[in-house]
C-alpha positions, -999 to 999 in steps of 0.1 A, spaced: 6 726 -476 -10 737 -509 -14 728 -545 9 745 -570 -8 771 -592 -4 765 -629 -5 797 -649 -10 795 -686 21 800 -707 21 813 -743 27 786 -769 57 786 -792 54 787 -830 46 750 -830 17 754 -806 35 737 -777 38 754 -743 71 771 -736 90 766 -703 115 788 -687 150 776 -696 165 758 -667 190 729 -661 174 701 -640 191 673 -622 171 643 -610 187 621 -583 173 587 -574 184 554 -560 165 536 -587 150 546 -621 134 526 -649 146 512 -672 179 508 -654 170 496 -619 137 490 -600 123 476 -568 91 497 -567 72 529 -577 101 552 -570 119 538 -601 88 544 -623 85 580 -611 121 589 -615 127 572 -648 94 584 -664 98 620 -652 133 620 -668 118 606 -700 90 632 -699 114 661 -695 137 648 -722 107 645 -745 98 682 -738 133 691 -749 144 703 -715 180 703 -703 177 674 -678 202 649 -664 196 618 -642 220 605 -615 215 569 -604 238 542 -588 253 516 -612 240 484 -596 251 449 -607 216 444 -622 220 476 -642 253 465 -657 237 432 -668 207 451 -682 228 476 -703 254 451 -714 278 470 -738 259 503 -738 278 517 -708 302 545 -716 331 551 -692 335 588 -687 371 582 -675 364 601 -643 376 587 -609 369 607 -577 379 601 -541 349 602 -518 354 605 -481 333 580 -461 341 585 -424 378 579 -420 380 560 -453 382 571 -489 362 553 -516 366 555 -553 337 568 -575 338 560 -612 313 575 -635 296 560 -665 268 571 -689 244 553 -713 254 557 -750 217 550 -759 206 583 -742 235 607 -739 270 603 -753 284 637 -741 295 641 -705 275 674 -703 248 669 -729 210 671 -725 194 639 -715 226 624 -700 224 596 -674 252 596 -649 258 562 -633 276 564 -600 298 533 -597 316 515 -569 318 477 -569 319 474 -532 287 494 -526 266 487 -557 279 454 -571 254 434 -551 225 411 -560 199 435 -545 195 473 -544 188 477 -507 191 443 -492 178 407 -493 144 396 -481 157 392 -445 164 429 -442 184 459 -454 222 459 -460 238 470 -427 260 496 -445 232 514 -464 242 545 -445 277 544 -461 263 533 -495 239 563 -499 262 588 -482 286 577 -510 260 582 -536 250 617 -524 285 630 -521 294 614 -555 266 633 -572 278 666 -559 315 658 -566 306 649 -602 288 682 -606 319 700 -594 344 680 -615 323 684 -647 312 720 -639 275 710 -641 257 741 -630 221 730 -624 193 753 -615 173 725 -598 186 695 -579 155 672 -576 161 646 -549 139 616 -542 134 599 -508 159 592 -480 186 578 -502 192 614 -515 181 633 -484 217 643 -475 221 663 -507 201 694 -497 218 695 -463 252 691 -479 245 721 -501 238 742 -470 269 729 -451 299 711 -466 293 723 -501 279 758 -494 309 776 -509 311 757 -541 304 781 -569 289 755 -592 259 753 -568 254 791 -562 222 793 -582 208 759 -574 176 752 -555 168 718 -540 135 699 -542 129 667 -522 101 644 -531 88 621 -504 75 589 -519 68 571 -487 71 584 -451 75 548 -439 110 546 -453 133 572 -436 168 559 -437 173 554 -399 208 546 -387 228 544 -355 246 576 -342 279 563 -357 264 572 -392 270 608 -384 308 602 -387 302 584 -420 284 615 -434 311 639 -425 286 661 -407 296 674 -372 280 664 -339 263 698 -339 237 683 -362 228 655 -338 199 671 -320 160 672 -324 162 703 -346 188 686 -367 190 651 -381 187 632 -348 155 611 -345 149 592 -312 186 585 -308 193 577 -345 204 595 -376 176 602 -400 186 607 -436 150 617 -447 148 643 -420 181 658 -433 162 666 -465 130 677 -448 148 704 -428 170 717 -456 154 713 -490 140 745 -505 108 728 -517 92 696 -504 68 676 -525 50 643 -521 32 622 -546 -5 630 -542 -25 659 -527 -42 637 -502 -10 622 -489 5 657 -485 -24 664 -461 -21 630 -444 16 632 -435 9 663 -414 -11 640 -390 6 619 -363 -9 587 -376 6 591 -411 37 612 -404 57 584 -389 71 607 -362 80 635 -385 46 652 -387 59 681 -364 89 686 -387 66 687 -417 42 711 -401 70 736 -397 77 733 -434 40 732 -444 43 764 -466 70 746 -486 51 713 -490 31 705 -521 12 674 -534 19 665 -570 1 634 -582 23 609 -600 15 598 -635 23 566 -655 42 561 -687 12 559 -710 34 548 -739 45 517 -720 11 511 -703 -13 511 -733 -34 480 -740 -38 492 -776 -1 490 -784 14 469 -755 42 448 -771 40 423 -742 3 415 -750 -5 389 -777 -40 404 -780 -43 442 -780 -75 461 -772 -91 495 -766 -121 510 -748 -141 507 -780 -129 472 -789 -126 451 -757 -126 417 -773 -88 414 -768 -93 419 -730 -114 387 -729 -87 368 -748 -60 382 -724 -81 368 -695 -83 334 -712 -45 334 -718 -38 344 -682 -60 317 -667 -45 291 -690 -9 301 -682 -17 301 -645 -37 268 -646 -67 286 -631 -99 266 -635 -124 294 -640 -142 306 -671 -149 341 -686 -178 343 -661 -155 337 -631 -144 370 -616 -106 371 -617 -90 392 -589 -54 404 -592 -27 417 -568 6 429 -581 31 445 -557 54 444 -527 44 418 -501 44 439 -470 21 451 -442 19 485 -459 4 469 -490 -23 452 -468 -11 417 -475 -22 406 -440 -57 418 -449 -56 399 -482 -45 367 -465 -72 370 -438 -100 377 -464 -88 350 -489 -112 322 -477 -141 346 -481 -130 358 -515 -126 323 -528 -160 313 -513 -175 342 -533 -166 323 -565 -135 342 -575 -101 332 -588 -70 350 -576 -37 360 -592 -9 373 -570 25 384 -582 51 400 -559 79 395 -534 88 409 -500 85 397 -464 93 360 -460 63 356 -437 38 367 -463 55 347 -490 50 316 -468 14 324 -460 5 330 -497 22 298 -508 2 279 -482 -31 295 -494 -22 287 -530 -16 251 -520 -50 250 -503 -68 262 -534 -52 246 -565 -67 259 -596 -82 289 -578 -52 308 -566 -20 315 -586 9 329 -566 44 337 -580 73 351 -560 92 378 -577 84 402 -606 79 392 -642 73 421 -665 55 402 -692 33 384 -667 24 417 -650 13 432 -682 -8 402 -690 -24 403 -655 -33 440 -657 -50 432 -690 -66 399 -682 -79 404 -646 -113 418 -639 -106 434 -605 -74 449 -591 -69 447 -553 -51 474 -534 -58 470 -497 -28 492 -487 -31 506 -452 -15 537 -466 -6 545 -502 12 578 -509 2 577 -546 0 542 -560 7 534 -596 -10 500 -598 -45 514 -597 -37 538 -625 -22 511 -646 -52 488 -639 -77 514 -649 -57 521 -680 -63 484 -689 -99 484 -679 -93 464 -647 -114 479 -619 -97 487 -586 -110 478 -551 -88 498 -527 -86 512 -492 -96 549 -489 -62 565 -484 -36 587 -501 -34 587 -538 -60 560 -541 -86 587 -531 -72 611 -556 -74 587 -586 -104 564 -580 -139 577 -584 -158 555 -560 -191 574 -556 -220 558 -574 -227 578 -605 -220 581 -642 -182 587 -636 -175 558 -612 -142 540 -619 -137 517 -588 -144 509 -552 -130 522 -519 -135 508 -484 -132 529 -453 -124 504 -425 -91 486 -428 -105 452 -418 -108 419 -436 -146 422 -433 -148 457 -448 -124 447 -476 -144 415 -484 -177 435 -483 -163 460 -509 -152 431 -532 -187 416 -529 -201 450 -540 -179 449 -570 -189 413 -578 -226 423 -578 -219 449 -605 -196 425 -624 -226 403 -630 -245 433 -645 -226 433 -678 -238 467 -691 -230 485 -659 -196 468 -657 -188 477 -692 -195 514 -684 -171 511 -654 -144 497 -677 -150 526 -702 -148 552 -675 -116 538 -661 -99 536 -695 -109 572 -702 -90 585 -672 -59 605 -680 -29 595 -659 -2 607 -682 29 624 -668 25 656 -688 4 675 -662 25 663 -633 57 673 -651 44 708 -657 34 711 -621 70 703 -611 83 728 -635 61 755 -619 74 746 -585 110 747 -597 105 784 -606 83 792 -575 95 822 -554 109 810 -521 98 824 -488 
């Protein structure tokens, strides 16, 4: 595992860097602004936007979910393409749409290809309800992977790079080396697989092998078998030309048994092809100086608007505190990975320390119940809302003082980057991308706080350290300024990916 080298490139006549001409396809099970459950959508959609802004020849493939249809209304363009996709012993119909707001031509730059099938994607959720995943996700995302490749064949889309994301697209690199190896449209294509979270691997019963169309010869430990199951992520790990993950620290962590989720030995064999590229955020969307969802804008040199955002947030959430009351914030998925159990256990101590708490997210029913109970115990001190509200999230990033990220592991994390962009100081567990983005050492560049023991006591102790500095206004103001000066834009990350796309293969 290593960090990609970024050689300088001569500028063009406009002074902007030049990039080797290449056709890039991004494949993802979700992408903003079309569909979203988490950070994967932000990464895929924003990288597509960044490449489009660079003038590169890039296309995006994403399922056409019911929520996407409602979001786009009459912007969808039917490309009048209907393809038979084999799924086990059945044949399912793939229809293809595009978004007239981004690309009208079926083969134009910046085109979004929506893979449509009402049976598979016309559902209320992307992957399943709160109780668990849809039982046919193996068929749903086998269909997506094969549809992407069939669309490329039917439209003669000759991409240089097929950039896959997570287990939902993990079959694509393996298909290109097996079922589709003789298709001329892919003869010059290399595959990249980005691992966003090793905890989600796409594990299915052995019967899934028949659904994929791959033979039984792949069902063994060196293939896609994993403790008696079919592993879609492993399919990509063993067959993609280049593997990336979303921060340098996480790229090192997943080579260890405690963070590799059983695939560390597979990754060690591919270590020379594994790279850590830190995610960025969309700095045009996440900018307190121009955020359209904020009534009061502000910047690092004019922070008055942040105080007004705090007042608005407390008022809207019926929180009883004042400007002097530290306002803590959590926004994210309610799961053990995100450290919600730690937050619940430490909550009494956080409230007794004189803080108010804002929580926005959805996930495991157990955590939703526990957080609802805690909010009921502390009316006026804890605000908890199930679900995700974009406007409320923007206001919370702006209005909170401290952002909580007690994740037990965090491949990259976007919340801490957004929070710092808005001058909200993170308190986080020392793991993954949180280590790569938060300057926790005491000194002139400090931007946040990290705790090393994943226990309620260690978490609460780090919050108390933050609260001590919060009461020292000049020092806290310096923290805010440092955090807001950090550059988390996608430009550097996008360039690193471009260098990897052209990297000689072993």
